[in-house]
C-alpha positions as MATLAB code, in Angstrom:
seq = 'MLKIVKIALYAFISIFFLTTLLALVGLGYLWFSSEANTRADLPYLGGLVTAAILEVIAVVIMLARKGFRYLPQVENHKTEAATLSFMKDFVTSGSTVQIVSSRLSWIQNSKELMDAVKKKAREGTSVEVITPKPVEEDIRNNLEQAGIRFFVTNEDIAPEARFTLVNGNRSGAERLAIARGSHPEHEVTIFDNHSGPQIIGMAKDIIRKSKEKANAE';
ca = [
      -0.190   -0.019   -0.105;
       2.963    2.145    0.922;
       4.174    1.944   -2.438;
       1.261    3.168   -4.353;
       1.136    5.762   -2.446;
       4.637    6.681   -2.537;
       4.087    5.887   -6.884;
       0.915    8.162   -6.730;
       2.866   11.510   -5.037;
       5.730   11.136   -7.469;
       3.271   11.216  -10.286;
       1.634   14.027   -9.147;
       4.972   15.689   -7.916;
       6.412   15.289  -11.332;
       2.685   16.070  -13.439;
       2.574   19.065  -11.206;
       6.509   20.152  -11.876;
       5.566   20.030  -15.845;
       2.486   21.925  -15.912;
       3.852   24.963  -13.786;
       6.684   24.425  -16.083;
       4.869   25.573  -18.988;
       3.326   28.035  -17.278;
       5.880   29.776  -15.897;
       7.438   29.608  -19.546;
       4.584   31.270  -20.346;
       4.794   34.164  -18.123;
       7.580   34.537  -18.405;
       7.216   35.351  -22.632;
       4.034   37.307  -21.884;
       6.501   39.394  -19.405;
       9.859   39.839  -21.353;
       8.372   39.385  -25.198;
       7.415   42.793  -26.643;
       5.733   40.962  -29.673;
       3.254   39.881  -26.973;
       0.457   41.972  -25.884;
      -2.901   40.015  -26.152;
      -3.902   36.946  -24.335;
      -4.055   35.121  -27.974;
      -1.016   34.642  -28.148;
      -0.942   31.934  -25.363;
      -4.309   30.874  -25.065;
      -3.646   27.759  -22.777;
      -1.806   30.021  -20.151;
      -4.820   30.586  -18.296;
      -5.412   26.724  -18.098;
      -2.280   25.851  -17.343;
      -2.319   27.782  -14.105;
      -5.561   27.033  -13.641;
      -4.460   23.194  -13.271;
      -0.933   24.085  -11.509;
      -3.509   25.482   -9.008;
      -5.586   22.611   -8.891;
      -3.781   19.928   -8.464;
      -1.714   21.789   -5.387;
      -5.353   21.513   -4.012;
      -5.074   18.192   -4.703;
      -1.788   16.773   -3.957;
      -2.537   18.789    0.018;
      -6.014   16.094   -0.073;
      -4.667   13.166   -1.027;
      -2.051   13.510    1.884;
      -4.819   14.370    4.650;
      -6.351   12.271    3.812;
      -3.875    9.462    3.973;
      -2.243   11.191    6.681;
      -4.911   11.377    8.871;
      -4.961    7.855    8.895;
      -2.207    7.101   10.520;
      -2.734   10.178   13.168;
      -3.890    8.040   16.275;
      -7.221    9.605   18.262;
      -6.852   11.571   21.057;
      -9.288   12.761   24.081;
      -8.797   14.788   26.735;
     -11.449   14.208   30.039;
     -11.817   17.150   32.445;
     -13.792   14.958   34.843;
     -13.682   11.043   36.229;
     -16.930   10.736   34.628;
     -16.406   11.501   31.360;
     -13.428    8.928   31.395;
     -15.693    6.099   33.173;
     -17.816    6.759   30.136;
     -15.122    6.267   27.909;
     -14.066    3.074   29.277;
     -17.471    1.623   29.449;
     -17.840    2.348   25.609;
     -14.304    0.893   24.929;
     -14.432   -2.176   27.164;
     -17.581   -3.034   25.089;
     -16.308   -2.785   21.705;
     -13.986   -5.271   21.770;
     -13.321   -9.219   21.408;
     -11.070   -9.611   23.973;
      -9.841   -6.876   26.983;
      -6.755   -6.497   28.696;
      -6.313   -4.035   31.250;
      -2.663   -3.085   32.333;
      -3.920   -1.226   35.943;
      -1.788    0.481   38.973;
      -4.671   -1.143   41.394;
      -8.127   -0.877   39.368;
      -9.967    1.256   42.552;
     -11.181    3.004   39.660;
     -13.701    0.847   38.482;
     -16.130    0.295   40.886;
     -16.702    4.351   40.963;
     -18.793    3.752   38.030;
     -21.090    0.869   38.127;
     -22.675    1.144   34.409;
     -18.443    0.575   33.890;
     -18.517   -2.741   36.184;
     -21.658   -4.055   35.083;
     -20.566   -3.707   31.621;
     -17.088   -5.408   31.876;
     -18.561   -8.023   33.987;
     -21.784   -8.704   31.261;
     -18.749   -8.990   29.327;
     -17.266  -11.941   30.666;
     -20.164  -13.662   31.307;
     -21.003  -13.881   27.915;
     -18.006  -15.472   27.010;
     -14.957  -12.725   26.035;
     -11.842  -12.748   27.623;
     -10.772  -10.044   29.773;
      -7.877  -10.109   31.936;
      -6.180   -7.875   34.428;
      -3.148   -7.076   35.373;
      -1.725   -5.553   38.470;
       1.588   -5.247   40.297;
      -0.202   -5.558   43.564;
      -3.621   -7.529   43.999;
      -6.558   -5.681   44.086;
      -8.625   -5.432   46.550;
     -10.642   -8.309   47.377;
     -14.065   -6.682   47.352;
     -13.198   -5.742   44.105;
     -10.924   -8.939   42.700;
     -14.262  -11.178   44.123;
     -16.712   -9.299   42.466;
     -15.001   -9.600   38.981;
     -13.863  -12.963   39.159;
     -17.406  -13.923   40.072;
     -18.453  -13.145   36.150;
     -15.344  -14.463   35.013;
     -12.445  -11.796   35.025;
      -8.937  -13.421   35.027;
      -6.391  -11.704   37.424;
      -2.773  -11.510   36.861;
      -0.304   -9.996   39.807;
       2.645   -9.533   38.904;
       4.447   -8.435   42.207;
       6.076   -5.557   41.284;
       7.200   -3.128   44.209;
       7.269   -0.754   41.427;
       3.817    0.401   39.915;
       4.065    0.995   36.086;
       3.963    3.730   34.370;
       1.542    2.456   31.755;
      -1.750    1.987   32.655;
      -3.677    0.900   29.170;
      -6.414   -1.049   27.590;
      -6.559   -3.483   24.653;
      -9.030   -4.804   22.762;
      -9.728   -7.368   19.894;
      -6.210   -8.646   20.910;
      -6.753  -11.743   19.936;
      -7.284  -10.543   16.230;
      -4.102   -8.837   14.279;
      -5.196   -5.695   12.454;
      -8.254   -5.213   14.501;
      -6.610   -4.041   17.797;
      -7.203   -1.310   19.588;
      -5.047    0.460   22.318;
      -6.076    3.371   24.604;
      -3.430    4.445   27.171;
      -4.170    6.794   29.801;
      -1.658    9.878   30.870;
      -2.237   12.426   33.550;
      -4.725   12.953   36.185;
      -7.783   15.226   35.884;
      -8.865   17.492   34.567;
      -5.441   17.267   32.630;
      -6.476   14.311   31.600;
      -5.691   12.775   28.361;
      -6.234    9.209   26.820;
      -4.824    8.285   23.504;
      -6.618    5.502   21.023;
      -3.942    3.149   18.740;
      -5.441    1.782   15.842;
      -3.550   -0.734   13.507;
      -2.488    1.986   11.136;
      -1.683    4.857   13.598;
       0.215    2.921   16.077;
       0.976   -0.870   15.219;
       4.380   -0.436   16.597;
       2.520    0.147   19.943;
       0.295   -2.114   19.942;
       2.689   -4.489   19.251;
       5.062   -3.013   22.921;
       1.502   -3.481   24.380;
       1.244   -7.121   23.903;
       4.808   -7.940   24.589;
       4.209   -6.136   28.129;
       0.797   -8.134   28.745;
       3.076  -11.431   27.695;
       5.956  -10.865   29.393;
       3.235   -9.303   32.743;
       1.407  -12.500   32.788;
       4.344  -15.221   32.403;
       5.540  -13.226   35.278;
       2.782  -13.094   37.350;
       2.461  -17.641   36.126;
       5.763  -18.308   37.298;
       5.505  -16.974   41.332;
];
């Protein structure tokens, strides 16, 4: 796909260069030639200038359309309620859900989110939670009864990464939400297979290694 985009871009640039060159030659002729007194001397000059302008616009639109596909989606949440609402929609959109968190205490702040996660697990969706220390017993028992699996890495330092990966079992369909900051400056960046395949790959490696460490304990 990238090769096709490069070929199309080079073709646009070549056509634009030739069209612009012809237009500049015509303008130079009109400017410097004493014999060129009317527009009739170069009847196609207006068309050439118009074509050059339209080609610039076409290239910009093409690059913008292609480029926006490779930009991650960013959401800024000013309140915890907004974040919890986003998480509810995000986790219910996947066929698998893997949450890497420091404590997971935030999940009990939204009954709708808690119920949505438990419903996904009861319906057969694989839901996994990875934390450095054991989750509070009341939260854990409630979620384990619904079929959610917990992995504890027993690390002394809480991980910097806080993220949720959905569709981790479907190559090319993964979506990754990474949280940063705290309210009111809470930012969530969402990557997919276009905007961040490398980031998603690293998230999968973190999850795999964390689960191996938890199982080895």
